Structure formats: C-alpha cells, structure tokens
Wavefront OBJ file of the C-alpha trace (Angstrom):
o trace
v 82.735 86.915 -24.450
v 84.097 83.784 -24.096
v 81.129 81.824 -23.847
v 80.634 82.461 -27.636
v 83.948 80.098 -28.311
v 82.139 76.831 -27.620
v 78.774 77.433 -29.982
v 81.085 79.061 -32.744
v 83.484 75.800 -32.292
v 80.451 73.620 -32.498
v 79.117 75.164 -35.658
v 82.511 75.271 -36.946
v 83.291 71.506 -36.782
v 79.127 70.664 -38.035
v 79.731 73.213 -40.840
v 83.171 70.651 -41.695
v 81.844 67.928 -41.231
v 78.725 68.792 -43.637
v 80.886 69.880 -46.422
v 83.305 66.690 -46.332
v 80.807 64.132 -45.210
v 79.797 63.733 -49.030
v 83.226 63.700 -50.271
v 83.512 60.180 -48.619
v 79.771 59.099 -49.192
v 78.793 59.460 -45.864
v 75.619 61.337 -44.587
v 76.333 65.132 -43.992
v 72.823 65.484 -42.041
v 73.762 63.010 -39.576
v 77.415 63.946 -39.315
v 77.308 67.507 -38.908
v 74.373 67.051 -36.205
v 76.679 64.569 -34.367
v 79.540 67.350 -34.802
v 77.118 70.242 -33.661
v 76.434 67.594 -30.196
v 79.614 65.595 -29.714
v 81.953 67.980 -31.375
v 85.669 66.675 -30.663
v 84.547 62.938 -30.162
v 82.370 63.028 -33.442
v 85.492 64.472 -35.441
v 87.942 62.247 -34.485
v 85.518 59.543 -35.299
v 84.894 61.301 -38.535
v 88.890 61.469 -39.537
v 89.655 57.885 -38.385
v 87.109 56.772 -40.566
v 87.897 58.564 -43.547
v 91.522 57.388 -43.718
v 93.326 60.535 -41.735
v 93.944 57.901 -38.634
v 96.922 59.647 -37.283
v 94.984 63.106 -36.537
v 91.941 61.244 -35.628
v 93.664 59.137 -33.020
v 95.556 62.253 -31.686
v 92.475 63.894 -31.069
v 90.470 61.033 -29.617
v 93.604 60.395 -26.859
v 93.429 64.198 -26.425
v 90.216 64.117 -25.307
v 90.072 60.797 -23.608
v 92.882 62.446 -21.495
v 91.778 65.810 -21.120
v 88.522 63.688 -19.176
v 90.469 61.658 -17.458
v 92.552 64.882 -15.720
v 89.127 66.748 -15.310
v 87.664 63.664 -13.541
v 90.456 62.902 -10.916
v 90.749 66.714 -10.599
v 86.908 66.776 -9.481
v 87.500 63.581 -7.250
v 90.635 65.681 -5.383
v 88.420 68.550 -4.612
v 85.139 66.691 -3.602
v 87.703 64.854 -1.199
v 89.166 67.661 0.090
v 85.980 69.282 0.765
v 84.717 66.547 2.497
v 87.438 65.439 3.936
v 89.067 68.879 5.387
v 89.325 69.390 8.757
v 88.563 72.662 10.057
l 1 2 3 4 5 6 7 8 9 10 11 12 13 14 15 16 17 18 19 20 21 22 23 24 25 26 27 28 29 30 31 32 33 34 35 36 37 38 39 40 41 42 43 44 45 46 47 48 49 50 51 52 53 54 55 56 57 58 59 60 61 62 63 64 65 66 67 68 69 70 71 72 73 74 75 76 77 78 79 80 81 82 83 84 85 86
C-alpha cells in the first residue's frame, strides 16, 4: 500500500505544475515532466522562480539536508558492515 504514495505524489506535483506554469508564463509540459521526474527539487525551483521564495527555499533546504543525512547514514552502515569485528 505504501508503494502507491510515491507515484501519487509525483502525479500530484506534476499536475500542480501543469496548472500553475501557464499563470507565470512558463511551459506547462516542461515543468510537469520535470516535476514528475524530479518531484520536490523541481517544485522548489519553480516556487523560487515564481516569487514564492520562502516556501521554495524551505523545501530545497529540507531536501538537501535529508539527502545529506541519508548519505551519512548509508556511509555509517557500510562502515559498520565492513569494519565490524566478528
């Protein structure tokens, strides 16, 4: 059941960008396709470019911090597997 959340989120963001892009003289197909593929990154860039900088930067910073945390976690996990004594 949880596996359905990711595609639904991708479709929702792509639809939002498809509807909002023409209001800001942006290409709706380009932004919706990018939104489907890169989801939150595209949404944050779109918000920054359309003068909703606070929300856009908040999403972008949260995305970046979560990516860094994920990389650190995986690094520690790999280190623990390869250098554990036993």
